[in-house]
N, C-alpha and C positions, 0 to 999 in steps of 0.2 A: 312407481318405477323402482325405487330403492327405499326400503323402510326398515326401521328397527322392529324386530319381532319380539325380542326379550332381552333382559339384562339382569345380571346378578347384583348390580349396584344401582341405587337411586341417587340422582343428583339433587343438590339443594337448589332452592329457588334463587338464592343469592348468586350461586355460580352460573345458573342459567341466565339470570338478568345481566350479569357481567358479559357473558357471551353474546347475548342479544345486542347489547350496546356496542360490543366489539365488532360484530357483523355490520352494524350500521356505520360505524366509523370507517371500516374497510371499504364498503361499497360506495361511500361518499367521497373517497379519495379520487382526485383528478389526475394524480401522477402514476396510477397503476392501471394497466390496460387489460389484464387477462379476463376480468369479469365483464368488460365492455365488448369482447370479441363477438358475441352473438348479434350485437347491434351494428357491427361494422360490415359493410357489404364487400369491401375489397378482398379480404382474405379468401372468402368463399368463392367469389366470382372468378378471381384470377387463377385460383387453383383448378377449378373446373375447366376453364378455358385452356390452360396449359396441358392438362391431361388429355383433353379432347384433341388438341393439336398433335399429340404424340401417339395416340392410341392406334392409328392405322399403320404406323411404321414400326412400333416396338411392342413386343410381347413380354419383355422382361424389364424390370426396373431394379437397379441396385442403389440403395440409399447409403451414403457414406457420412457418418457423423457419430459423435460420442456424447455421453451424458444426456442432457436434455435434448440434444439434436439427434439422438439415436433411440433412446428408450421409449419415447412417446410413440414414434412411428412403429417401432417393433411391437409395442403393446397393441396397437391398432391391427397390425398384421396377424398376430397370434390369436387375438380375440375374434376377428372377423373372418379369417381365412376359411374356417369350416363352412361358412355361408356364402362367401364370395371368392371366386377364383378367376376373375376376368383377366388378370395378368399375374405373372410369377414375380413375387417380391422377395428381395434378399437385402441383407444389411451387413455392412462392414463397419466395425467400430474400433476394435483394438489394433495397435500397431505390432502385431505378432507376425513376423516375416514368414514363419513356417505355416501359420494358418492362412495367410494370403496366398502363399504358393500353392497350398492344397486347394484353395478355392478356385484358382485359375486352372489347375490341373484337372479338376473335376467339372468345371463349368464349360458347357458345350454350346452356348448360345450367344456368343459375343456379337455376332452380326445383327441380332435383334434386341440388343440390350441398350437401355438408356441409363445414364449415371447421374445421380442427384447428390450434390455436395451441400451439406448442411452445416453451417456454423454461424451462430448469432453474431459473434464478434467479427467473423471473417478471418480470424487469425489463430484458430485452434490448431495447436501443433500437430496433433494426431491426424486431423482431417487433411491438413496440407501435405503431411508426409505420405498419407495413403494416396492422395491425388498424384503425387510424383510417382509412386510405385505402380499405380494403375496405368498411368501413361506409359511407363516402361514396358509393361506387359502388352498393352495394346499396340504400341509401336512395332513390336516384334511380329505382329499380325497385320501390319500395314494400315493401322487405324490411327486416327487422331482423336484424342479424348475430347477436345474442345468442340468437335462436330456432333457429339452424342451426349451432351451434358446440359443440366439445369443447375443453377445455384439457388439456394435458399439462405438468406442472410439479411442483416440490417442493411438499409440503403445508406451506406457511408463508405468512405474510402478505407479499404483494407486489402490485404494480399489476395483474398478470394474474389472480392468484387472488382479489383483492378484486373485480375486474370480474366474475369468474365467480360468486362468492358472491352479489353483488348481483342478478345476472340468472339465478340458478338454472341455471347452466351446469355440466354434469358435469366433474369434474376427475379425470383418471387420474394417479396419483402416480408421480414419479420418486424412488426411494429416496434419502435424504440422503447415503448413503455410496457412491453411484455418481456419478462425474464425468460431465460432459456428453459428452465425446468417447468415454467408455466406456459410453454409455447405449443403444447400438443394440439390446441385448437386453432393454430395458424397453419400455413402450408406445411410446417414440419410434420404434423400428423394427418392433415387433410389430404396431402398429395398421395401418401400410401393408401388412404381410405378410398379416394377417388379412383386410383389405379386398380384397386381390387374390384371396383364396381359398386361400392357402397353409396348410399344417398347422403350427400352433404346437407341436404335440406333436413333430413331426419336428425343428423348430428347437431345441427343448429338448434332444432327443437329440443333435443335432450339437454344441451347446455342451458337453454332458457328455462327448462323445467327446474333445474337445480337452483338457479337464481331466485326462484320463488319459494324455496324450501328453507326459509329463515329459521323456523322452529326446529326443524330436523338438524340443521347445521349447528345451531346453538346447543342443542342436547348432546350431539356427538362431541363438540368442542368441550362442553362441560364435563363429559365423561372422562376426556383426556386430562383436563386440568385436575380433576379430583383423583385421578390415578397417580398424578405427580405428588399430590398431597399424601397419598398412601405409600409413597416412595416405591412405586412400581416402575422401574427404570428400563424395562424392556416392553415395547408394545409389539405384540405378534399379530400379524394379519393372516388368518387361515382362510384359504380360498378353496372351496370344494368344486373346482372346475379347472381342468388343465388349461383352458383358454385364458384364465385369469392369472396364471403363474407369472407372466411378465408384468402384469399390472402390479403385482407385489414388488417387483424390482423398480418399477416407476415410482410407487409410493415411497420406497426406501430412499431414493434420491431426493424426492420432493420434501420429505420429512427431515432427513438428516441435514441437507444443505440449508434448508430454510430455518429450522428451529434451534440448531445447536450453535450458539453464539457466545463469544467471550464477554461482550459488553451489551448492555441494553441501549435504548435510544437516548438515555441520559448520560451515557459514559460510565455507568456503574456496572459491577459484575452482573452478568445475565443469570436468570434463574436456570436451574438444571432442568433438562428435558430428557425424554426417554430415547433409547436407541430403537429404531424400527427394524422389524424382521419379517420378511414374507415367508409363509409356509404353505405347502400344497397338501390338501387333504385328498386322498388318504395317504399319500406317500410318506409325509413327515410324521404320521402316527408311528411309523416304524423307524424313526431316527431321532426326533426331537421330543416326542410326547413324554418319554420317561423323565427327562429333566423338568418339564413343565409340571408334571404331577407330583414328583417327589423331591425336586430340587428347591433352591431358595425361592421364596414367595416374592419375587420382584417383577412379576409379569402381568400385563393387562392384555387379554386375549379377545380379538375380534374374529368371529366366525362368519364368513360370507358364503351364503348358499344361493344357488340360481334355480328358480322354480322351473324354467324350461328344461334345464339339464336333468333335474331329478324326475322329470316325467317323459324322458326322451325315448328310451330303448324298449324293445319288445321282450316278452317273456321268453326265456330259453329253456331247453331241455336240461334237466339235471343228470349229469353222467355219474354222479357219486351217490350211491344208494344210502350210504351211512352218514350223509351230510344233508339232513332234511331241511336245514335252514335255507337251502337254495331251491327247494321245490317251488316251481311256478314263480320264480323271482327273476327279475331283469337286473342288468348292471345298474340301472337307475335306482332300483329298490335297494341294492347293496350300498350305493353311494349315499343315498338318503339316510339309511340306517346308521352308517358310519358317522355321518355329520351329526345326526341326532345324538348318537351315543357319546361322541366326543364332547359336545357341549354339555350334555347331562353329567358327564364325568367331571368336567370343570366345576359345574355347579355343586355336585355332591361333595367334593372335597373343599369347597369354600373359596375357589379361585375367582378373581375378578374377570368377568367375561360379558360380552354382548354379542347378539346375533343380528346380522343384516340379511335381508332377503332382496335379491335382485330379481326383477320380473323375467328378464331374459338377457341375452348378450347381443342384442341388435345394435346397429349403429347408434340409434337414439339412446338406448340404455347405457352403452359404453361411454358416450359423450357426457351423459348425465353423471356417470361415475367420475370422469375426469374433473368436471367442474365442481362436483360435490367435495372431493378431497382437496382441491385447490382452495376452495372457500373455507373448508375447515382449517387448513394450515394458515391461511390469511387471517382468519378470525383468532386463532391462537396467538399469532404474532401481535395483534392489537391488544389482546388480553394480557400478554406477558410483557408488553412494551419492548419488543425486539424488532429488528429489521429483518423480515423473512425474505427480502428480495436481493440481498447480497450474499457473498460467500468469501469473505476475506481470508478464511483459513486455508483455502486451496491455492492462493496466489503465490505463496513462498515456494512451493514445489514447482510451479510453472516457471518462475523466474530462475530457479536453480537448474532446471532441465535445459533451459535456453542458454544459460551461462556455460554449462558443461559442453553443450554442442558447439557453442561459439569458440571455446578454447580448445576443442578437440581433446578433452581430457576424460573421455568416456571410460568409466571403470567397469570392467567385466568381472563375472564371478571368478574367484581364484586370484584376481589381481588387485585386491583391495589393499590400500596402503596400511 
């Protein structure tokens, strides 16, 4: 389903053995649930049942969540939408008042829209603020948000679940042992998939496939560890498919929040890790490639190609007689040539790179990709002896934002002390 096709760097047996052992330690942990999700019946069944209940009444779904509560579902939508259009899916994440106002000005289907509020903690500031704003807009149209909502959250007392309980709003649970950025294979990502019409059975099979790819995961984790040894502090993920652009955003959060830590599990300074960066081929060949090729050699480059995409389109007529390269060529031929040329250029100038081939972008393969990268990050955490399941670095900003709101001391541009 997903495989390494080539790499400019060979890993050592020592590093691979470390990663194999780290994978085993990870998957033997009882306190971590993301890799157990394919075995758990409830997330898949409850999601299918809820979408089935709603399908006859609603043609549109708006998912409201941020970070791990938004990126996973948006990645599902962007990847699967070309194949599945059972329902119209939208996402609201940022608390930008102008953007929300524009959304409602241009949105014409309120009567047939269901709202899904996602927050693992149930107390995410942005999600609660958006709920208030959405209720304001709906009330002007004589609608009550609580009558057209579902909540996805941990089953514990929180502002979001209390609101749901008071208003008889169904709650789909996120298991307590599954972290937010690891939650895409809970109702967080499964509900958008089911609403689109994708098979959750296929997604479950894809996740199970990745759990059997111990050697592949160990090799990819070893490639990363040895890139750190070479002091390659930017890991770029080049995706040669528009459908995977948001997958790059999802990896960015998974990678950055999980791996960048101040202390290791022993309380000592944590090892340095790379900064992740998603790139879209061919677009970013016209923006970032110059720096990659001639800038500082501090990058490790992953090129992901999709077999079904590169064989998709039909041959077109060439309108340009002096451009013979396009004679009897399809867009897929051009995309394939560009991906091949970019990897070959990396190789020719001696950059560190590897190439992954995805079979297709079916629900099964997408789910395999989610689980694969989660397992890579988890394996790296065990190898580096860091806690990849917390994010203490973001807590200070959250506390300060709430303090500012509590004291009514919001500082606006131009009014800084």
